[in-house]
C-alpha positions in Angstrom: -58.6 -24.0 21.8 -56.7 -26.2 19.3 -57.2 -23.7 16.5 -55.9 -20.8 18.5 -52.8 -22.7 19.5 -52.2 -23.7 15.9 -52.7 -20.1 14.7 -50.4 -18.9 17.4 -47.7 -21.5 16.6 -48.0 -20.6 12.9 -47.6 -16.9 13.6 -44.6 -17.5 15.8 -43.0 -19.7 13.2 -43.6 -17.0 10.5 -42.1 -14.3 12.6 -39.1 -16.4 13.4 -38.6 -17.3 9.8 -38.9 -13.7 8.7 -36.5 -12.5 11.3 -34.0 -15.3 10.4 -34.2 -14.6 6.6 -33.9 -10.8 7.2 -30.8 -11.3 9.4 -28.9 -13.4 6.8 -28.8 -10.8 4.0 -28.0 -8.0 6.4 -25.1 -10.0 8.0 -23.9 -11.1 4.5 -23.9 -7.5 3.2 -21.9 -6.3 6.3 -19.4 -9.1 5.8 -19.0 -8.4 2.0 -18.6 -4.7 2.7 -16.0 -5.3 5.4 -14.0 -7.6 3.1 -14.2 -5.2 0.2 -12.9 -2.3 2.3 -10.0 -4.1 4.0 -6.6 -2.7 3.0 -3.5 -4.8 2.3 -1.2 -5.1 5.2 1.4 -7.7 4.2 4.0 -5.3 2.8 6.2 -5.0 5.8 8.7 -2.2 6.7 12.0 -3.9 5.7 14.2 -2.4 2.9 13.1 -3.1 -0.7 15.5 -3.1 -3.6 15.6 -3.8 -7.3 18.9 -4.0 -9.2 18.7 -2.2 -12.5 19.8 1.3 -13.7 19.1 3.7 -16.5 20.7 6.7 -18.0 17.2 8.2 -18.7 16.5 11.2 -16.4 14.1 11.8 -13.6 11.8 14.6 -14.7 9.0 14.7 -12.1 8.1 13.5 -8.6 4.5 13.5 -7.6 2.2 12.2 -4.8 -1.4 11.1 -4.4 -3.8 10.1 -1.7 -5.6 6.7 -1.8 -8.1 5.0 0.5 -5.5 2.6 2.0 -2.2 4.4 1.4 -0.3 7.5 0.3 1.6 7.2 -3.0 4.8 8.8 -4.4 5.7 8.4 -8.1 9.1 9.1 -9.6 8.7 9.7 -13.3 11.6 8.6 -15.6 10.4 9.0 -19.2 11.9 6.6 -21.7 13.2 4.2 -19.0 10.5 1.5 -19.6 10.4 -1.1 -16.8 13.5 -3.3 -17.2 16.0 -0.5 -16.5 14.4 1.0 -13.4 16.1 0.1 -10.2 15.5 1.4 -6.6 16.4 1.0 -3.0 13.9 2.2 -0.4 14.4 1.8 3.4 13.7 3.5 6.7 16.6 5.5 8.1 17.1 7.3 11.3 18.4 10.4 9.5 18.8 11.3 5.8 22.4 12.0 4.6 23.0 13.4 1.1 25.1 11.1 -1.1 28.5 12.6 -2.0 28.6 15.4 0.6 27.3 13.4 3.6 25.3 16.5 4.6 22.3 15.8 6.9 19.0 16.8 5.3 16.2 17.3 7.9 13.0 15.5 7.0 9.8 16.0 9.1 7.7 13.1 10.3 7.8 10.3 12.8 9.9 8.2 10.4 12.0 8.8 7.3 12.0 6.7 4.2 15.1 7.1 2.0 14.1 6.6 -1.6 16.8 6.0 -4.1 16.0 5.6 -7.8 18.8 4.4 -10.1 18.3 7.2 -12.6 19.9 10.7 -12.6 18.0 13.9 -12.1 20.2 15.6 -14.7 21.0 15.2 -18.4 24.1 12.8 -18.5 25.3 14.6 -21.7 25.2 18.2 -20.4 25.0 17.9 -16.6 21.9 20.2 -16.7 19.2 19.4 -14.0 16.1 17.6 -15.3 14.3 18.0 -11.9 14.1 21.6 -10.8 14.8 21.4 -7.1 18.0 21.8 -5.1 19.2 19.4 -2.4 17.3 19.9 0.9 14.3 21.6 -0.7 10.7 20.3 -0.7 9.6 18.5 -3.8 8.4 20.8 -6.6 4.6 21.0 -6.8 4.0 18.5 -3.9 1.5 19.7 -1.3 1.0 17.1 1.5 -1.8 18.9 3.2 -4.6 16.4 4.1 -2.4 13.3 3.6 -2.9 10.6 6.3 0.6 9.2 6.1 3.0 11.5 4.3 4.4 14.5 6.4 7.3 15.8 4.4 9.1 15.2 1.1 12.6 16.5 0.4 14.9 16.2 -2.6 18.3 15.0 -1.4 20.1 15.3 -4.8 21.4 13.2 -7.6 24.9 11.7 -7.4 26.6 9.3 -9.8 23.4 8.4 -11.6 21.2 7.9 -8.5 18.5 10.2 -7.4 17.8 10.4 -3.6 14.6 11.6 -1.9 13.7 11.8 1.8 10.0 10.9 2.5 8.8 11.8 6.0 5.9 9.7 7.2 3.7 9.7 10.3 5.3 6.5 11.7 7.3 3.4 10.6 4.5 1.9 8.5 4.4 -0.9 5.9 5.3 0.1 2.4 5.7 -1.4 -1.1 7.7 -0.4 -4.1 6.9 -1.3 -7.7 7.8 -0.4 -11.2 5.4 0.6 -14.0 6.4 1.9 -17.4 8.7 4.9 -17.0 8.1 5.2 -13.2 8.9 3.9 -9.8 6.0 3.9 -7.3 6.2 3.9 -3.5 3.0 3.2 -1.5 3.0 3.7 2.3 0.0 2.2 4.2 -2.0 4.3 6.5 -1.7 1.7 9.3 -0.6 -1.8 10.1 -4.1 -3.3 10.7 -5.6 -2.9 7.2 -8.5 -0.8 8.6 -9.6 2.1 6.5 
């Protein structure tokens, strides 16, 4: 009887040890994967500004989809980084600088994006971005985006270029400058979940 009990106790101990060891890597892998796929959420939804300006011209506005956010990039070739300024904030309605005309922008919330760079050649007055006020951004198709709903060119007035970005809801966003461009990222949600 003693041998059977010892064998039984050894078998139970081995099973418990195997189950315990197997559970640790599975749990650790799940935790690592969850941490790796978490999205940033600390951006907030308050206005963001950077005081600087350039006489270099806006030539392109483009968008892209990412795992945690949708992105809009305003290209200003030759501006570098130190001369690029911006003001980005949520507004109830978008009004064009200069005229005060309302420009309808679709979505649950509207981000007014102002880049301190003209969308025209300062020497000739010729447009450098080929879209009129109120029109959709050239070459931008927002089909399949999780956050972006609409993107409208509002115009360029006294050296500032104004864009209306319609988003699904008032979500956290960040704005940053890279060489020759201003980047606006709008998160897919407030929780950081993918």
